[in-house]
C-alpha positions as CSV (number, residue, x, y, z in Angstrom):
1,M,0.1,-0.1,0.0
2,T,1.2,3.5,-0.7
3,G,2.1,6.2,1.1
4,R,-0.6,8.1,-1.1
5,R,-3.4,5.5,-0.9
6,I,-2.5,5.4,3.3
7,L,-3.1,9.5,3.1
8,A,-6.3,9.0,1.6
9,I,-7.9,6.6,3.4
10,L,-7.1,8.2,6.8
11,L,-8.6,11.1,5.3
12,R,-11.5,9.3,4.1
13,L,-12.0,7.9,8.0
14,G,-11.3,11.1,9.4
15,L,-13.6,13.4,7.2
16,G,-16.0,10.5,7.4
17,G,-16.0,10.3,11.4
18,V,-16.6,14.2,11.4
19,F,-19.4,14.5,9.2
20,V,-21.2,11.3,11.6
21,A,-20.4,13.3,14.9
22,A,-21.7,16.4,13.7
23,S,-25.0,14.7,11.9
24,V,-25.9,13.4,15.6
25,P,-26.5,16.1,17.7
26,K,-29.0,17.3,15.3
27,I,-30.5,14.4,14.2
28,I,-31.7,14.1,18.4
29,D,-32.3,17.9,18.5
30,P,-33.8,19.1,15.3
31,A,-35.3,21.7,17.1
32,G,-32.6,23.2,18.4
33,F,-30.3,22.2,15.1
34,S,-33.6,24.4,13.2
35,R,-32.8,27.7,15.8
36,N,-29.2,27.7,14.9
37,V,-30.5,27.5,10.7
38,F,-33.2,30.3,11.8
39,H,-30.6,32.5,13.3
40,Y,-28.2,32.2,10.3
41,E,-31.1,34.8,8.7
42,I,-29.9,33.4,5.7
43,L,-32.7,31.2,4.5
44,P,-36.2,32.1,3.7
45,Q,-38.6,31.0,7.6
46,N,-39.9,28.1,5.2
47,L,-37.4,26.5,4.6
48,V,-35.4,26.1,8.0
49,N,-37.1,23.6,9.1
50,I,-36.9,21.3,5.9
51,T,-33.3,22.3,5.9
52,A,-32.4,21.5,9.9
53,I,-34.5,18.2,8.8
54,T,-32.7,16.9,6.1
55,L,-28.9,18.4,6.6
56,P,-28.0,16.2,8.9
57,W,-29.2,12.9,7.7
58,V,-27.1,14.0,4.4
59,E,-24.3,14.9,6.5
60,L,-24.7,10.9,8.4
61,L,-24.4,9.5,4.6
62,V,-21.8,11.6,3.3
63,G,-19.9,10.2,6.6
64,L,-21.2,6.6,6.3
65,C,-20.6,6.2,2.8
66,L,-16.3,7.7,3.4
67,I,-16.3,5.4,6.4
68,I,-17.1,2.3,4.8
69,G,-15.4,3.4,1.5
70,F,-19.2,3.5,-0.8
71,R,-19.1,6.2,-3.3
72,V,-16.2,7.5,-2.2
73,R,-15.8,9.7,-4.9
74,G,-19.8,11.1,-5.2
75,A,-19.6,11.4,-0.9
76,A,-16.5,13.5,-1.1
77,L,-18.0,15.8,-4.0
78,V,-21.3,16.2,-1.3
79,A,-18.8,16.7,1.4
80,I,-17.2,19.4,-0.7
81,G,-20.3,21.1,-1.6
82,S,-21.3,21.5,2.2
83,L,-18.3,22.7,3.4
84,V,-18.6,25.1,0.9
85,I,-22.0,26.3,1.9
86,F,-20.8,25.9,5.5
87,L,-18.2,28.6,4.8
88,G,-20.4,31.1,3.0
89,A,-22.8,30.9,5.7
90,M,-20.3,31.2,8.8
91,G,-18.7,33.9,6.9
92,S,-21.8,35.6,6.0
93,A,-23.1,35.6,9.7
94,L,-19.4,36.5,11.5
95,A,-19.6,39.1,8.5
96,R,-22.5,40.9,9.9
97,G,-21.9,40.8,13.7
98,L,-23.8,37.8,14.2
99,N,-23.6,36.5,17.9
100,I,-25.2,33.0,17.3
101,D,-24.2,29.3,17.9
102,C,-22.5,28.1,14.9
103,G,-24.5,24.9,15.2
104,C,-21.4,22.5,14.0
105,F,-21.2,19.8,16.4
106,K,-24.3,20.5,19.0
107,T,-27.3,22.9,18.8
108,S,-25.9,24.7,21.5
109,G,-22.9,26.0,23.4
110,T,-21.1,26.4,20.4
111,P,-20.8,29.7,19.5
112,L,-19.7,30.9,15.7
113,G,-15.7,32.4,15.9
114,P,-12.8,32.4,12.9
115,E,-11.5,29.0,15.0
116,R,-15.1,27.8,13.3
117,L,-13.9,29.0,9.9
118,L,-10.7,27.6,10.3
119,G,-11.7,24.1,11.1
120,D,-14.3,24.0,8.1
121,V,-11.5,25.3,5.9
122,V,-9.1,22.0,6.8
123,L,-12.0,19.6,5.8
124,L,-12.5,21.3,2.7
125,I,-9.3,20.8,2.2
126,A,-9.1,16.7,3.2
127,A,-12.2,16.5,1.2
128,V,-11.0,18.2,-2.3
129,I,-7.6,15.4,-1.5
130,V,-9.9,12.6,-0.7
131,Y,-12.2,13.5,-4.0
132,R,-8.9,13.9,-6.3
133,L,-7.3,10.9,-5.0
134,S,-10.4,8.6,-5.5
135,G,-11.1,9.6,-9.0
136,R,-9.4,6.9,-10.9
137,R,-10.5,3.8,-10.7
138,S,-7.2,1.8,-10.5
139,E,-6.3,4.0,-7.4
140,S,-9.5,3.8,-6.1
141,I,-9.4,4.8,-1.6
142,A,-12.9,2.5,-1.3
143,H,-11.7,-0.7,-2.2
144,P,-7.4,-1.2,-2.4
145,A,-8.0,-4.2,-4.0
146,S,-10.8,-2.8,-6.7
147,S,-7.0,-2.0,-8.6
148,L,-5.8,-5.7,-9.3
149,S,-7.6,-6.6,-12.9
150,A,-9.4,-9.8,-13.4
151,Q,-8.2,-12.2,-15.9
152,P,-11.0,-13.9,-18.0
153,T,-10.8,-17.6,-17.9
154,H,-11.1,-19.4,-21.0
């Protein structure tokens, strides 16, 4: 196993673990997460609840796919898109001087600050690396044995 493949697997597992860890408190407390989403003052009120209900399940699915190595490239792409949206929302809230909870890993007690932006930038970099390293079938990070080509028997 190459160093590049080991790095990709470690990043995939770490990123997946973060997404799963971030999803669970939001799934357990959808009302609390809905308040977090509302306080960002970005979405129209009629989209707040549906976002608060669906987003944690998307995070959970992405995290599990990354952890088990299923559809890694797609999961990494969804992670990239999610992280870009999260960074935009957090950056917007900070620029507007909103004093709110992040809603990142729990629904209360995690104030939004520049360190949260930095954390998501690191996750975004990891997601891009996972996406890029999972790009070629011959270098799949999902299933190490997939790079072995099967010989047809006659």
